[in-house]
C-alpha positions in Angstrom: 16.4 -12.9 29.7 16.7 -9.5 28.1 19.1 -9.1 25.1 21.2 -5.8 24.7 22.5 -3.5 27.1 20.4 -2.6 30.1 20.9 1.1 30.6 18.6 1.4 33.7 15.9 -0.1 35.5 12.6 0.9 37.4 11.2 -1.9 39.8 7.4 -1.8 39.8 4.8 -3.2 41.8 3.4 -7.0 41.8 6.8 -8.3 40.2 7.1 -6.0 37.3 10.1 -4.1 36.2 10.8 -1.7 33.5 14.1 -1.8 31.8 15.7 0.7 29.1 17.6 -1.3 26.8 20.2 -0.6 24.1 20.5 -2.5 21.0 23.5 -1.6 18.5 23.0 -0.8 14.9 22.1 -3.5 12.5 22.1 -6.2 15.2 20.3 -9.4 14.3 18.7 -11.9 17.1 17.8 -15.2 15.7 15.0 -17.1 17.0 14.4 -16.8 20.6 11.8 -17.0 23.3 11.1 -15.2 26.8 9.9 -16.8 29.8 7.9 -13.5 30.7 5.1 -11.7 29.1 6.7 -8.2 28.1 5.2 -4.8 27.0 7.8 -3.1 24.7 8.0 0.5 23.7 10.7 1.6 21.0 11.9 4.8 22.5 14.5 5.7 19.4 16.0 4.0 16.4 14.2 1.1 14.8 13.5 -2.8 15.0 11.5 -5.2 12.9 10.3 -8.2 14.7 8.8 -11.7 13.0 7.0 -14.5 14.4 6.1 -16.6 11.2 3.4 -14.6 9.2 3.6 -11.8 11.8 5.7 -8.9 11.3 5.8 -5.4 13.2 8.0 -2.6 13.2 6.9 -0.4 15.8 7.1 3.5 15.5 8.7 5.4 18.6 6.1 5.2 21.6 3.9 2.4 20.1 3.5 -0.3 22.5 4.0 -4.0 21.3 2.7 -6.9 23.6 5.2 -9.8 23.4 3.4 -13.1 25.0 5.6 -15.2 27.2 7.1 -18.2 25.2 6.6 -16.7 21.8 9.3 -17.7 19.5 10.5 -14.4 17.5 13.3 -12.8 15.5 14.6 -9.3 15.6 16.5 -7.0 13.4 17.7 -3.8 14.3 17.9 -0.9 11.8 20.8 1.3 10.9 20.8 3.5 14.0 20.1 0.5 16.4 17.2 1.1 19.0 16.7 2.3 22.7 13.6 0.4 24.0 11.7 0.4 27.2 11.0 -3.2 28.0 8.3 -4.0 30.9 8.7 -7.5 32.3 5.4 -8.9 33.9 5.5 -11.4 36.8 3.9 -14.6 35.4 1.6 -14.7 38.5 0.3 -11.1 37.7 -3.5 -11.3 37.8 -3.8 -8.6 35.2 -2.4 -11.1 32.6 -5.5 -13.6 33.2 -8.0 -11.1 31.4 -5.6 -11.2 28.2 -7.1 -13.2 25.4 -5.0 -16.2 23.9 -3.1 -14.0 21.4 -1.8 -16.0 18.5 -0.3 -13.1 16.4 2.2 -10.4 17.0 0.3 -8.3 14.7 -0.7 -5.1 16.3 0.7 -2.1 18.2 -0.8 0.4 20.4 0.2 4.0 19.5 -1.3 5.9 22.5 -0.3 3.2 25.2 3.4 3.5 25.0 4.0 7.1 26.3 2.4 6.4 29.8 4.7 3.6 30.2 7.9 5.4 29.0 7.2 8.4 31.1 6.6 6.7 34.6 9.2 7.6 37.2 7.9 5.5 40.1 6.7 2.2 41.0 3.0 3.4 41.4 3.1 5.3 38.0 4.5 2.3 36.3 1.9 -0.1 37.9 -1.1 2.3 36.9 0.4 2.7 33.1 0.7 -1.3 33.1 -2.9 -1.6 34.4 -4.4 0.6 31.7 -2.3 -1.0 28.8 -3.4 -4.4 29.7 -7.0 -3.5 30.2 -7.1 -1.8 26.9 -5.4 -4.8 25.0 -7.7 -7.2 26.6 -10.7 -5.1 25.4 -9.5 -4.8 21.9 -7.7 -7.9 21.0 -9.8 -10.7 19.3 -8.9 -13.3 17.0 -8.3 -12.2 13.3 -11.0 -13.9 11.1 -9.9 -17.3 9.3 -9.9 -15.6 6.0 -7.8 -12.9 7.0 -5.2 -15.1 8.4 -5.4 -17.2 5.3 -4.7 -14.2 3.0 -1.5 -13.2 4.8 -0.1 -16.7 5.0 -0.6 -16.6 1.3 1.2 -13.3 0.8 4.3 -14.8 2.8 4.1 -18.1 0.8 4.2 -16.2 -2.3 6.4 -13.5 -1.4 8.5 -13.2 -4.5 5.3 -13.0 -6.7 2.5 -12.0 -4.6 -1.2 -12.3 -5.7 -3.2 -9.5 -7.1 -5.6 -8.0 -4.6 -8.6 -9.4 -6.9 -7.0 -12.8 -7.1 -6.3 -13.0 -3.3 -9.7 -11.7 -2.3 -11.4 -14.4 -4.5 -9.2 -17.1 -3.0 -10.3 -16.2 0.5 -14.1 -15.5 -0.6 -14.3 -11.7 0.3 -14.5 -8.5 -1.7 -11.3 -6.9 -2.6 -12.0 -3.7 -0.8 -13.0 -5.3 2.3 -10.1 -7.4 2.3 -7.8 -4.5 1.9 -9.6 -2.2 4.4 -9.7 -5.2 7.1 -6.1 -6.0 6.6 -5.0 -2.4 7.1 -7.1 -2.1 10.2 -6.2 -5.2 11.7 -2.4 -5.1 11.0 -1.7 -1.3 10.8 -0.3 -1.5 7.4 -1.2 -2.0 3.8 -0.5 -5.5 2.4 2.1 -3.6 -0.1 3.9 -2.7 3.0 3.5 -6.1 4.6 5.0 -7.8 1.7 7.7 -5.1 1.8 8.9 -5.7 5.3 8.8 -9.4 4.9 11.1 -8.9 1.8 13.5 -6.8 3.7 13.4 -9.2 6.7 14.1 -12.4 4.5 16.9 -10.3 2.5 18.6 -9.3 5.7 18.7 -12.8 6.9 20.7 -13.8 3.5 23.2 -10.9 3.2 25.7 -12.6 5.0 25.9 -15.6 2.7 24.6 -14.5 -0.5 25.4 -11.9 -3.4 23.2 -9.0 -3.3 21.7 -9.3 -6.9 20.7 -13.2 -6.1 19.2 -12.1 -2.8 17.0 -9.4 -4.7 16.0 -11.9 -7.2 15.1 -14.5 -4.6 12.9 -12.4 -2.5 11.0 -10.7 -5.3 12.8 -7.0 -5.8 12.9 -6.2 -9.3 16.7 -5.9 -9.2 19.5 -5.0 -6.7 18.8 -1.3 -7.2 15.1 -1.8 -6.1 16.3 -3.7 -2.8 18.8 -1.0 -2.0 16.1 1.8 -2.3 13.6 -0.3 -0.2 16.4 -0.9 2.5 17.0 2.7 2.7 13.3 3.5 3.3 12.8 0.5 5.9 16.2 0.2 7.4 18.1 3.7 6.9 21.0 2.4 4.9 21.9 0.3 2.0 21.9 -3.6 2.4 25.7 -4.0 2.2 26.1 -1.9 5.4 24.3 -4.3 7.4 26.4 -7.3 6.6 27.8 -9.7 9.5 26.3 -7.7 12.7 25.2 -10.3 15.1 25.8 -10.2 18.9 
């Protein structure tokens, strides 16, 4: 199942198909799963996707791998989004080379454009092969201490630990923690916390006063939350109330 309005479709080889899908501004998709593995490329607009501690906000033409049966939530930004969604047949032999991926933690900037530019089944199949091979080469499980650091940041979202304290808790040097986090997840720890705060705040918008939400998720005040929403979602939080499909 694909959420959103399907604009067009390109059938590929080996049971794959590429769908161009539009989502309206501010739409929230609550936790759900898909039966097939998908390669997703945002073509325009913006979306934030969360799975537990994992959170990603892909830039245009970055590739995101979404494994089959992975429970996740989506929040679309002020302009909505148009995405390319490549659905892979579960029997596709190329999927066997992928490692077990337990995180939605990475995007691949250079792999999205070939998929988006494919105009026939052969070009689409070639782009899929290149993308899956590149992901298989690069994806390895994150070290336990890095996952522990990330979990602690989410657990203490309203009052995150200082870098030195977090590094001490997981047993690594602060510089190593900061550098490894950025390399692995494609963002600083500061932005990771900001994305989670905005995501949690958006989930509360329909039921709570803005000032109370800001305090609960760790913003200094309502004005701070509004500035952060404008930076991450391109609008004030109140403009996103009650936009569910």
